[in-house]
C-alpha positions in Angstrom: 0.1 30.4 9.6 -2.0 27.3 9.7 -2.6 25.4 6.4 -6.1 24.2 6.0 -6.2 20.4 5.7 -7.7 18.7 2.7 -10.8 16.6 3.1 -12.1 13.7 1.0 -15.7 13.7 -0.5 -16.6 11.3 2.1 -15.4 13.3 5.1 -18.9 14.7 5.8 -20.2 11.0 6.5 -17.5 10.0 8.9 -19.6 11.2 12.0 -22.4 8.7 11.0 -20.0 6.0 12.1 -18.9 5.8 15.7 -16.7 8.8 17.0 -14.0 9.1 14.3 -10.7 10.5 15.6 -9.0 12.3 12.7 -5.4 13.3 12.2 -3.2 15.3 9.8 -1.9 12.7 7.5 0.3 14.4 4.7 -2.0 17.4 4.6 -5.3 15.5 4.7 -7.6 15.1 7.6 -8.1 11.6 7.9 -9.6 9.1 10.5 -7.3 7.3 12.4 -10.1 5.1 13.9 -13.9 5.1 14.0 -14.6 2.5 16.7 -11.1 1.5 17.7 -8.0 0.0 15.8 -8.3 -3.5 17.4 -12.1 -3.9 16.6 -11.4 -2.5 13.0 -8.4 -4.7 12.4 -10.3 -7.9 13.5 -13.3 -6.9 11.3 -11.1 -6.9 8.3 -9.4 -10.3 9.2 -12.6 -11.9 10.2 -15.4 -10.2 8.2 -15.0 -7.1 6.3 -13.9 -3.3 6.5 -14.5 -0.3 4.6 -11.6 2.3 4.0 -11.9 5.8 2.4 -8.6 6.0 0.7 -9.6 9.0 -1.7 -6.5 10.8 -0.7 -4.4 8.5 -3.1 -3.4 10.2 -6.4 -4.4 8.9 -9.9 -2.8 9.8 -13.1 -3.7 8.8 -16.5 -0.8 8.2 -19.0 -2.0 8.0 -22.7 -0.5 8.4 -26.1 1.4 6.2 -28.6 4.4 6.2 -26.6 3.0 5.3 -23.3 4.2 1.9 -22.8 7.9 2.7 -23.9 7.7 5.7 -21.4 6.3 3.4 -18.5 9.1 0.7 -19.3 11.8 3.2 -18.7 10.0 5.0 -15.8 8.9 1.7 -13.7 11.0 -1.3 -12.3 8.3 -3.9 -13.2 7.5 -5.1 -16.8 4.3 -3.2 -17.8 4.6 -5.1 -21.3 3.3 -8.2 -19.7 -0.1 -6.4 -18.7 -3.3 -7.2 -20.7 -6.3 -4.9 -20.8 -8.0 -5.2 -17.4 -5.0 -6.1 -15.6 -3.0 -4.2 -12.8 0.7 -4.5 -11.5 2.5 -3.4 -8.4 5.6 -1.5 -9.5 8.1 1.2 -8.2 9.7 4.4 -9.6 13.4 4.7 -8.7 16.1 7.5 -8.8 19.4 6.8 -10.8 20.9 5.9 -7.3 18.4 3.0 -6.8 16.6 4.8 -4.2 12.6 4.9 -4.4 10.7 7.8 -5.7 7.4 5.9 -4.8 5.8 2.5 -5.0 2.4 2.4 -7.0 -0.1 0.4 -9.0 -0.4 0.5 -12.8 -3.6 -0.3 -14.6 -3.8 -1.1 -18.2 -7.0 0.6 -19.4 -6.3 -0.1 -23.1 -3.5 0.0 -25.7 -1.2 3.0 -24.9 -3.7 4.1 -22.0 -3.0 3.5 -18.3 -3.8 4.6 -14.9 -1.1 5.0 -12.3 -2.1 5.1 -8.5 0.4 6.9 -6.4 0.6 7.6 -2.6 -1.1 10.8 -1.4 2.0 12.4 0.2 4.0 12.0 -3.0 1.5 13.3 -5.5 3.2 16.5 -6.4 6.7 15.1 -6.1 5.7 12.1 -8.3 4.1 14.1 -11.0 7.0 16.6 -11.2 9.4 13.5 -11.4 7.3 12.0 -14.2 7.1 15.1 -16.1 11.0 15.3 -16.3 11.1 12.3 -18.7 7.7 12.7 -20.3 8.0 12.5 -24.3 6.2 14.7 -26.6 3.9 11.8 -27.8 2.7 11.1 -24.2 0.1 12.8 -22.2 0.0 13.0 -18.4 -3.3 13.9 -16.6 -3.6 14.2 -13.0 -7.3 13.1 -12.0 -6.8 12.8 -8.4 -9.2 15.5 -7.3 -11.9 14.2 -9.4 -11.4 10.6 -8.3 -12.4 8.9 -5.1 -11.2 5.4 -3.8 -13.0 3.1 -1.4 -11.5 -0.1 -0.4 -13.6 -3.0 0.6 -11.5 -5.6 2.3 -11.9 -8.8 4.2 -13.2 -12.5 3.9 -16.8 -11.3 3.4 -15.7 -8.5 0.7 -16.9 -11.0 -2.1 -20.3 -11.7 -0.6 -20.9 -8.0 0.1 -20.0 -6.9 -3.4 -22.3 -9.7 -4.8 -25.2 -8.3 -2.7 -24.4 -4.7 -3.8 -24.2 -5.4 -7.5 -26.6 -8.4 -7.8 -23.7 -9.9 -9.9 -21.3 -12.8 -9.5 -18.9 -11.2 -12.1 -16.7 -9.8 -9.2 -16.2 -13.1 -7.4 -14.5 -14.6 -10.8 -12.2 -11.6 -11.0 -8.6 -12.8 -10.5 -6.2 -10.9 -8.3 -4.7 -7.7 -9.8 -7.5 -7.6 -12.4 -10.3 -5.2 -12.7 -13.4 -4.2 -14.8 -13.2 -0.7 -16.1 -16.8 -0.1 -16.9 -18.5 -1.6 -13.9 -21.7 -0.3 -12.2 -22.7 -0.3 -8.6 -25.8 1.4 -7.2 -26.5 2.8 -10.5 -23.2 4.8 -11.0 -20.0 3.9 -12.8 -16.8 2.6 -11.1 -13.6 0.8 -11.8 -13.6 -2.4 -9.5 -10.3 -3.8 -8.9 -9.4 -7.1 -7.1 -6.6 -5.4 -5.2 -5.8 -4.0 -1.5 -3.4 -3.3 1.1 -4.5 -5.5 4.1 -3.2 -9.0 3.3 -6.9 -10.0 2.7 -9.1 -10.7 -0.2 -11.0 -7.7 -1.3 -11.6 -4.9 -3.8 -10.8 -1.2 -4.5 -13.4 0.9 -6.1 -12.3 4.1 -8.1 -15.5 6.3 -8.5 -16.1 10.0 -9.3 -15.7 12.3 -6.3 -19.3 13.2 -6.7 -20.4 9.6 -6.5 -18.3 8.6 -3.6 -20.7 9.6 -0.7 -23.4 7.4 -2.1 -21.3 4.5 -2.7 -19.7 4.6 0.8 -23.4 4.8 2.5 -24.9 2.2 0.4 -21.9 -0.3 0.7 -22.1 0.1 4.5 -25.8 -0.7 4.5 -25.3 -3.7 2.1 -22.5 -5.1 4.1 -23.9 -4.4 7.6 -25.5 -8.0 8.0 -22.1 -9.4 7.0 -20.2 -7.6 9.7 -18.9 -4.5 7.5 -17.7 -1.6 9.5 -15.8 1.6 8.4 -12.1 1.5 9.3 -9.4 4.1 9.6 -5.7 4.5 9.0 -4.8 2.9 12.2 -6.1 -0.6 11.3 -4.9 -0.1 7.5 -1.3 0.2 9.0 -1.4 -2.8 11.4 -3.2 -5.0 8.6 -0.5 -4.0 6.0 2.4 -4.4 8.6 1.2 -7.9 9.5 1.1 -8.8 5.8 4.7 -7.2 5.3 3.5 -4.7 2.8 5.7 -1.7 2.6 4.8 1.9 3.6 6.6 4.7 1.6 8.7 6.7 4.2 9.3 3.7 6.4 10.1 0.5 4.4 10.9 2.5 1.1 12.5 6.0 0.7 14.9 7.7 -1.5 17.7 6.1 0.8 16.2 2.5 0.7 16.2 0.5 -2.5 13.5 -2.0 -3.6 16.2 -4.9 -3.3 17.0 -3.8 0.4 13.1 -3.7 1.1 12.7 -7.3 -0.2 10.8 -6.3 -3.3 13.2 -7.8 -6.0 10.3 -9.6 -7.5 8.9 -6.5 -8.7 12.3 -5.3 -10.3 12.8 -6.8 -13.5 16.7 -6.3 -14.0 16.3 -8.1 -17.4 14.4 -5.3 -18.8 16.4 -3.4 -21.5 16.4 -0.1 -19.4 14.9 1.8 -16.6 15.8 4.5 -14.3 17.9 3.2 -11.5 18.7 -0.2 -13.1 22.3 0.2 -13.3 22.5 1.2 -9.5 20.2 -1.8 -8.7 22.4 -4.3 -10.9 25.5 -3.1 -9.1 23.8 -3.6 -5.7 22.8 -6.9 -6.5 26.0 -8.1 -8.0 28.1 -6.8 -5.0 25.5 -8.3 -2.6 23.1 -6.2 -0.3 24.5 -4.5 2.7 21.2 -4.0 4.4 18.2 -6.2 4.4 14.5 -5.6 5.7 13.8 -8.3 8.2 11.0 -9.3 10.8 11.9 -8.9 14.5 10.1 -10.2 17.5 10.8 -8.8 21.2 11.9 -11.2 23.8 12.0 -8.7 26.6 8.9 -6.6 27.3 8.6 -3.8 25.0 7.1 -2.7 21.6 9.3 -1.8 18.6 8.6 1.6 17.1 9.8 3.4 13.9 13.4 4.4 14.3 14.3 2.6 17.3 17.8 1.5 17.1 18.7 -2.1 16.5 22.1 -3.5 18.0 24.0 -6.7 17.9 27.0 -7.1 20.4 26.8 -3.5 21.6 27.0 -2.1 18.0 24.2 -0.4 16.2 23.4 -2.4 13.0 20.1 -0.5 11.8 16.8 0.6 12.9 13.1 -0.4 13.1 10.9 1.0 10.1 7.5 -0.2 11.5 6.7 -2.0 14.7 3.6 -2.6 17.1 1.8 -5.3 19.0 0.3 -7.4 16.5 -3.6 -7.2 16.9 -4.0 -10.6 15.2 -1.0 -12.6 16.9 -0.7 -10.5 20.2 3.1 -10.4 19.9 5.3 -7.4 19.8 6.7 -7.3 16.2 8.5 -5.1 14.0 10.2 -4.7 10.7 13.7 -3.5 10.7 16.4 -2.6 8.2 19.6 -4.0 9.4 23.0 -5.1 8.2 22.8 -8.1 5.9 25.4 -10.0 7.9 23.0 -10.0 10.9 19.7 -10.9 9.0 19.6 -14.7 9.4 16.5 -16.1 11.1 17.1 -16.4 14.9 19.9 -14.1 15.1 19.8 -12.5 18.7 19.6 -8.7 18.5 18.7 -5.9 21.1 16.5 -2.8 20.5 17.1 0.3 22.5 13.7 1.5 23.9 13.4 4.4 26.2 17.2 4.2 26.9 17.2 0.5 27.9 18.6 -2.4 25.9 15.9 -5.0 25.4 16.3 -8.4 23.8 14.9 -9.4 20.6 15.4 -11.7 17.5 15.2 -12.0 13.8 12.0 -13.8 12.7 10.3 -14.7 9.5 8.1 -12.1 7.9 5.2 -11.8 6.8 3.8 -12.3 10.1 0.3 -13.2 8.8 -0.5 -14.7 5.5 -4.1 -15.9 4.6 -4.7 -19.4 3.1 -4.9 -18.1 -0.6 -4.0 -14.6 -1.4 -5.1 -12.6 -4.5 -4.2 -9.1 -3.1 -0.9 -7.4 -3.3 
């Protein structure tokens, strides 16, 4: 029996932009590209791109015990947030493996929004409900909420043109305006993103999303704005070394192994997974996520085995030919003893052992970063 794929409110407008090629992405019919991954990638690095990421999940946490609940649920320190600030964080299992990585937005005192990965919505909500206290309410608003990401060096100018306001240019990274207005409708506008570039994420009602999408494309066209699909989103986040759940993070990969220790506050009194992560840090990591670059001709792909001196030491989590750098690069989770920069390694690609080496990541970093 074939399961019908879910579609975002913006799906009917895809055909207005190029020849979108859609795929099944975690049960959603989403565009991998509109006009080509290379072109869309370059647009975000040089001008701007618009992404429909309405498949992401949004959950409201409210009630007098909300902060205490989030403190035990999340690895980062939510008590540091002021109203109008957002934070990257993770939920962990008691083993230290990752349930999901997410953003938490402080909407007000004891009032938060969590933004979770689309493929994990049901699993995450089940997990959160297991420890939900009686004085905290959890509301899944994913179906009535759409998310549009405006990313790239021209994002500020485009949003200024669209809103006739300079207030968003002054917005700090990981800050947001909840009661913003764009094209006459309400939006939460956040200075966040998943591309390594400056930009914004706009949370709007599902009914308003098509209007915002169309009018933003119109406003941004003179500045080079084009719609972008999942393909460019993946290559952009990869170059910036931003993790993808299921590849760089999973129930079997801890935040420390993935190089995300900054977002794990081990000095917090308690959170789920803390004991395992403290033990992992004290013992010393046995695995680390590293950058790899091919020396021989070949492109790293997820799950390709990584070898050193004839022995497998790990595997590739993400890899491609970098559209920006034109180099064959990957991220790999390997034994920590082999993680030093310059270490010679080999990748098994289609039955052949090809030379590579450990290199510094992120592979791309813009001059001044305000996004995650």
